[in-house]
Structures are given as C-alpha cells and as structure tokens.
N, C-alpha and C positions, 0 to 999 in steps of 0.2 A: 517472527512476530504473528504472521497470518496462521502457520500451524499452530501455533500454541492456543490460538484461540480458537480453530476449529476444534483441536485434541480438548480442548476446557468442553467446548459446548456437547460435545460427543459423550464426553466421559458423565455428565450433568443431564443427557437428554435433554437437552432445549433445542426447539425447533429456531432456526436463523435462516437470515436472506442476507449475501454478503454484497456490498456496494464496492467494488475498488475506487478510487479516485485518484487520477493524476495528479502531483503536485511538486511543481519544481520552484526554483525561486534563488537568490543569493545565500541563503540560510541553508538550504537542502542540499546546494553545490558544494559548498561549505564542508557539509558534515561528509558531502560523497568522496569529496578531494583527499580530505582528512582519512577519510574511512580507508582510501588506498592508500596510504600511508603517502603523500605527498605534503607539502605547505601550500598553505592558502594564497599565499605572493608569488607561487610559479606558474605565472601566467602561462604558459605553455598548455603545462597541464590542467588548467583550472579549465582553458577554451576548450581542450580534449573532452574534461569531463563533462561539461555544460551541452557538447554535442552529444555526445554518451547518454546523457539525462536524457534530454528531448526525445532522441533517437529513441531510447525503450519505452516513452512515453508513446508515440507514434504507433511504436510493433504492437505493446499492448493495446491500445483502441480498435486497430485493425484487428487485432485478433479478436477482442472483443465482438465483430462482424460475424464471424463464424460461432457464434455459442460467448455465454459467459462464462461455463463451468472451465472449457477450452481455454479460453483467457486466463484465466486465473490458475489452470494449470501453468501455461505457459509463463505466465510471472514470476511464479513459483520456480518453478525451472532454470528462467534466466536468472534470477539471483541466487539459483544455486552454485549454475556455471560460472558466473563471473565473481558473486562476491564471498564464495567458500572453497569454488574448488581454485579461485585463482583464474580460470581461461580468460583469453582476452577477449574484449567485446569487440568480434568481429563477422564477416558474413560467416564462417564455420561455423561459427558458437552460434549464431543468431540459426542460423538453417537445422543445426540438429536440433535444438531448442522447441523450432515450429514442429521437424518432424514427429519432434519424443511428446509433442503436446498432442501430436492427432491433427494439424492445421493444415493446410495447404501454403505449401510456402509463397508461387508465385501469384495466390489473393492475397495474401499478407503486404510482399513488396507494393502491387497495385494497392489495396486501400489505403496503405499509409500515406500516401501523398494525398488522398482524395479530400475534397471539401469535408464532408460529410467527419473526418479525423479529425481532421481540422478546427471546426465546431464544438467538437467532442472534446477537447483538451481547452477550449476557452471556455466551457462551460464548466468541466473541473476546475480552473484558475480561479473561475470565477465563484465555485462553491468553496475552493480552499478561502480565497480571502471573505467571504461573509461569516465562515467560522470560525476565522482568524488562527486559521492551522498554519504554523509556521515551520513543524519541523516532522523529515520521513524517519520514521513511520510515524502516523499517529493514527491511532483506531478511534472512532466514535460510536459508540454501541446506545444504540435506544432499545424501548423494550415498544413493541410496536401494537400491543396489547392494551398500552396506555399510552394513549395522546397527549395527557396533562405531562407526565412525567421527564423529567429532562434527561436528558443523555447525559454518559461519561466521556469522557476526553480522555484517552492514555496516550499521553507521549511522552512520558518517562520508565522507560524499562529496565533502567540500572546501568552503571558502567560498562558490566561485563558485556562481548558480543556474541558470547558460549549461546547455543541454542538452550542449554540445560537453564541456564541461569536466566536468562528470558521467560523461557517458560514457567518457570518458579515464580519469578516476579507477575508475571501474568496472571498466576494462579491464584499467588493471596491476593491481589486487588479485586479481581473477579470473586472470587469467594467470600472476600470480607466483606462484599455488596449485593451480591445476585443471591445468594440465600435467604437471607433475612428476612424482610419484609419486602414483599415484590412490591409493595404501593407506596412505600416510603422515596424519598427523592434518594437519588444516586447522587453520591459524592465521586469528587473527583480530584485526579492528579493535575490537572488543567484547569479547564473550564467546563460549568453547566451550558449547556445548549438548547435551544427549545426545539422541538421534532418537527412544529406543526410547518417551519419554514423549509424544512431540508428531506420530507417524506419522500418526493422521489427526483 
C-alpha cells in the first residue's frame, strides 16, 4: 500500500510528506492472524501474533530515531521479508532488515526499550483512536496547501492481497479524487477527517 501511494505521487509529480503511525488493536491483530493463515480463535497463534505486531511497532519507532527515511525503508523491508517472502519474524530476519535499511542494529535494540519509543507508541495509539482508525493498513491523505480541505481516509484496498491489485485500486481512488478540482472536498472510502487537529 505504501509503495503504491509513493508510485502514484511520483507519477503525478505531487510533492508529499509521509508520516507512518503504528496502530495495533484487536481488529488489526485479528486481520494479521488471518493474513498468516491461522484461525482467530487459536490462542497460541493469537498471542504470538500480538507479540510480533507490538515488537514490530517498537522496532519501527526505534528505527525512526535514526531518521524517517531509513525508518520507512525498514518498515517496507520488514513487510516484504515477513508478509511477502514468508520469512519468520525472528532475530535473523530483524537483523537482516535493519542492516539492509542502513540502520545500526545495536542502537535499534537499545532504543526499542526506551521511554521515548514507549511514549511515541502511546501517541500513535491515541492518534489512531482520535481518527477512528480500526484497520491496518489505513491511509489518511491531506492536502497540506489547504487547511480547510478535509482529508481522505482509505481503508479498503480490495479483497486481493496482490501488489498489482492493491496498486490498481489505489490509483482508481486517487485519480478519481485528486486531479479533478483541487479545492473541492475529498470523498472517502471511510471517513472525512478534519486536518487541524492532526497536523503535527
């Protein structure tokens, strides 16, 4: 989903800023358990999935201490390794992803247990609740040149998990909304969100 939006903005020469927000709750963990092919009633797999999701969020927040661009690369590399290549979410995979993202492994492992990372995760959870975000992934897109324009929330990327289908769905949604009248209100596949409370 991230790569599809990045490709779209490059194709249409749209100046963008990306802010990734960690989000984990009962619904996102259920989705992840099902994505991995397990039943949501399987307590052992559910517990394992919950721990993995929280650990991944901590790792991403720790990576962001070394720069947002590297952290985004880390996140996409981690998703590729675990969700596409089906590598186990273990120390070997984490170490590989950290190294491939140009990050320092030792610092990430130290920072992920820090108070700063813990506070960052709490802020992300609060922001997700205030924006009524229940699904992962969810994209919220704002026009930063127009404070009055509501944002567009995309949380339905179609039934397929193939990159091509997700990219096509995102392109259809964005091309329908963005190129028309830039000043017009943006419709959503979910909720219209006011920008003023979520700018920073």
